[in-house]
C-alpha positions in Angstrom: 159.2 87.5 144.0 161.9 85.6 142.4 161.3 81.8 142.8 164.7 80.7 142.0 166.2 81.5 145.3 169.7 81.6 144.2 170.6 81.8 148.1 168.6 80.4 150.8 168.6 81.2 154.3 170.7 78.6 156.5 168.1 78.9 159.3 165.3 77.8 156.9 167.7 75.1 155.4 168.5 73.6 158.8 164.9 73.7 160.0 163.9 71.8 156.6 166.3 69.1 157.2 165.5 68.8 160.7 161.7 68.5 160.1 161.0 71.7 161.9 159.9 74.0 158.9 156.5 75.3 158.7 154.7 75.0 155.4 155.9 78.0 153.8 159.4 77.2 154.6 159.1 73.8 153.2 157.7 75.1 149.9 160.6 77.7 149.9 163.3 75.0 150.1 161.7 72.5 147.6 161.2 75.3 145.1 164.9 76.5 145.5 166.0 72.9 145.1 164.1 72.3 142.0 165.1 75.5 140.3 168.8 74.5 139.9 170.8 71.0 139.9 173.5 72.6 142.0 170.9 73.5 144.5 169.6 69.9 144.8 172.9 68.5 145.0 173.9 71.0 148.0 170.6 70.0 149.7 171.5 66.1 149.3 174.9 66.8 150.5 173.5 68.6 153.4 171.1 65.7 154.1 173.9 63.4 153.8 176.0 65.2 156.6 172.9 65.6 158.8 172.5 61.8 158.8 176.2 61.1 159.3 176.0 63.5 162.2 173.0 61.5 163.9 171.4 64.6 164.9 168.2 63.8 166.8 165.0 66.1 166.5 164.4 67.6 169.9 161.6 70.2 170.1 163.2 71.7 173.1 166.0 73.0 170.8 165.2 76.0 168.5 166.3 76.3 165.1 169.5 78.3 166.0 170.7 75.5 168.0 170.1 73.0 165.1 171.8 75.4 162.8 174.8 75.6 165.0 175.0 71.9 165.1 174.9 71.7 161.4 177.5 74.4 160.8 179.9 72.5 163.1 179.5 69.2 161.0 180.0 71.3 157.9 183.1 72.8 159.3 184.7 69.3 159.9 183.6 68.0 156.7 185.2 70.9 154.7 188.4 70.7 156.6 188.7 67.0 155.9 188.1 67.7 152.3 190.6 70.7 152.3 193.4 68.6 154.1 193.0 65.6 151.7 193.0 68.1 148.5 196.1 69.6 149.7 197.8 66.4 150.5 197.1 65.1 147.0 198.5 68.4 145.6 201.8 68.2 147.6 202.4 64.8 146.5 201.9 65.7 142.9 204.2 68.7 143.4 206.6 66.4 145.2 206.7 63.9 142.2 206.9 66.6 139.6 210.0 68.0 141.4 211.7 64.6 141.9 211.3 64.0 138.1 212.5 67.5 137.3 215.5 67.2 139.6 216.3 63.6 138.1 216.3 65.0 134.5 218.2 68.3 135.4 221.1 66.1 137.2 221.4 63.8 134.4 220.9 66.1 131.4 222.1 69.3 132.6 223.9 68.9 136.0 226.1 66.2 134.7 227.9 68.3 132.3 230.6 71.0 133.1 233.5 72.8 131.4 236.2 74.9 133.3 239.5 76.6 132.4 242.0 77.2 135.1 243.6 80.2 133.3 246.7 81.5 135.1 246.1 79.6 138.4 245.9 76.0 139.6 242.3 75.1 140.1 240.8 72.1 142.0 237.3 71.2 140.3 234.9 68.5 141.9 233.2 66.9 138.9 229.3 66.1 138.8 230.1 62.2 139.5 232.2 62.9 142.5 235.7 62.7 141.1 238.2 65.7 141.5 240.5 67.2 139.0 243.3 69.4 139.8 244.1 71.5 136.8 247.5 73.0 136.2 247.9 76.5 134.9 246.5 77.0 131.5 244.5 73.9 131.4 241.0 73.1 130.6 238.6 70.2 130.9 235.0 69.2 129.8 233.0 66.5 131.5 229.7 64.8 130.1 228.2 62.0 132.5 224.9 61.2 133.9 222.4 58.1 133.9 221.7 58.4 130.1 225.5 57.9 129.3 227.2 54.7 129.4 230.5 56.5 130.3 231.9 59.4 131.8 233.7 61.4 129.1 236.3 64.3 129.8 238.3 66.3 127.3 241.5 67.7 128.6 243.8 70.3 127.3 247.1 70.9 129.1 247.6 69.0 132.5 245.6 67.7 135.4 245.8 65.2 138.4 242.4 63.0 138.7 241.2 61.2 141.6 238.4 59.2 140.0 235.1 58.1 142.0 234.8 54.3 141.4 231.9 53.3 139.1 232.4 49.9 137.3 229.3 50.4 135.2 230.6 53.8 133.7 234.3 53.9 132.9 235.9 57.3 133.1 237.6 58.1 129.6 239.8 61.0 129.1 240.6 62.3 125.5 243.7 64.3 125.0 245.5 64.8 121.8 245.1 61.4 120.0 245.3 59.3 123.2 242.5 58.0 125.4 242.7 57.4 129.1 240.2 54.9 130.5 239.9 54.1 134.3 237.2 52.8 136.7 238.5 54.4 140.0 242.0 55.5 140.6 244.4 58.6 140.8 246.7 59.6 138.0 248.2 62.6 136.2 247.9 63.3 132.5 249.7 66.1 130.7 249.6 66.9 126.8 251.2 69.3 124.7 252.4 69.4 121.2 255.0 67.2 121.8 252.9 64.4 123.0 251.0 63.1 126.2 252.4 61.6 129.4 250.3 59.5 131.9 251.7 58.8 135.3 249.8 56.4 137.7 249.6 57.2 141.5 247.2 54.5 142.4 244.8 51.8 140.6 245.1 50.6 137.3 244.7 52.9 133.9 244.4 51.8 130.3 246.1 53.9 127.8 245.5 53.8 124.1 246.1 55.5 120.8 244.9 54.4 117.4 247.8 52.0 117.1 248.4 50.3 120.4 247.3 50.2 124.1 249.2 49.5 127.6 247.9 48.9 131.0 249.6 50.9 134.0 249.6 50.3 137.4 250.9 52.3 140.4 254.3 54.0 139.9 254.4 53.5 136.2 254.1 55.8 133.3 253.9 56.1 129.5 254.8 58.7 127.2 253.0 58.8 124.0 254.3 60.9 121.0 252.1 61.9 118.0 251.4 58.7 115.7 253.4 56.5 117.8 253.2 53.0 116.7 254.0 51.0 119.9 253.5 52.1 123.4 255.9 51.4 126.2 255.5 51.7 129.8 258.2 52.4 132.3 258.8 53.1 136.0 258.2 56.5 137.2 261.0 57.6 139.6 259.9 60.1 142.2 256.8 62.5 142.2 257.7 65.4 140.0 254.4 65.4 138.2 252.4 67.0 141.2 254.6 69.7 141.9 251.8 72.2 140.6 249.4 71.5 143.5 251.7 70.1 146.1 254.7 72.7 145.7 257.1 69.8 146.2 259.7 68.2 144.0 259.8 64.8 145.2 263.2 62.8 143.8 263.6 59.1 144.4 266.6 58.1 142.1 265.2 60.4 139.7 267.3 61.3 136.5 268.6 64.8 136.6 267.2 65.3 133.1 263.7 64.6 134.4 264.1 67.1 137.3 265.3 69.7 135.0 262.3 69.4 132.9 260.3 69.8 136.0 262.3 72.9 137.2 261.7 74.6 133.6 258.0 74.1 133.9 258.0 75.4 137.6 260.1 78.4 137.2 259.6 79.1 133.6 263.6 78.9 133.4 265.8 77.6 130.6 268.1 75.0 132.0 270.0 73.1 129.6 272.4 70.1 130.4 275.4 70.3 128.2 277.2 67.1 129.2 275.0 64.2 128.3 276.5 62.1 130.9 274.8 64.1 133.5 271.4 63.5 132.2 270.9 60.1 133.8 272.6 60.8 137.1 270.0 59.8 139.8 269.1 62.4 142.6 267.0 61.6 145.6 265.8 64.5 147.6 262.8 66.6 148.3 262.6 70.2 147.4 259.8 72.3 148.9 259.5 76.3 148.6 263.2 76.4 147.8 264.1 79.0 145.1 265.4 77.9 141.9 269.1 79.3 142.9 268.8 77.2 146.0 267.9 74.1 144.0 270.6 74.4 141.7 273.0 75.0 144.5 272.1 71.7 145.8 272.4 70.0 142.3 275.9 71.5 141.8 276.9 70.3 145.6 275.4 66.9 144.9 276.9 66.3 141.6 280.0 68.4 141.8 279.1 70.2 138.7 279.2 73.8 137.4 276.2 75.9 137.1 276.7 78.7 134.3 274.2 81.6 133.7 274.5 83.9 130.7 272.1 85.2 128.0 269.0 83.8 129.6 270.1 80.1 129.8 271.5 78.3 132.6 274.0 75.7 131.7 274.9 72.5 133.7 278.2 71.3 132.8 
């Protein structure tokens, strides 16, 4: 007979621990325990559990009842060990997930690049700021914990509502111009002719390689390529936001400025042939009107002629 007793009968083990085993059973248990360190440890573990359970030897109770008491205690100990084990692993997984989420948000999730193509696009940036892109415009954004600034590269035109964060300035690069803000609302437009920045609220710093200027609400600056000195001016009305409000708000706005906005909005070619007309101020709001209706209002307001021909609309 194999004396290693790889497995031992639970009844015999319980009787041995309770002092109820006969001589042959005692020898069997002790031989089994001596045959393998794991068996010895299992026996001592059972003995510890038995002592904790404070089972008393009662000869009126048979070995099956003793085994049942032992099994109940073992089940309780096993559940406690399993529950603790699971809790530890849950904590480890939670930590790993949190660390992974942190690095994702600050290395991957805080980068974005979008293109509006042929439609106006409203994009919420990873820092909570909002960018409304005009048609055929694009932006890229890089921010996050590991960057000291929130960097945006813009092509075309966009209106920004920047979430305030004094520790991380919001910097827009367009053409050879940089626009730096902390938290404000403003419009930026750039093309081959230059860059225009108009502030709706807050304070904005605009600089190129030669100069810088600070703008507040209602002010604007127009920067041409390689311009040496930057000069701000007052912005009349709200023509800059027509592409997302569908409104042309004029408040003492020079006619020349309105014409520029009309040409952009309607893809038209309006030309003021009389230079004296360019500075005429107009105060009104156009919303959803057609180009013809707007031109009729302009003609009636300033008592001027509107002449159509060969793809050109002349104001004279």
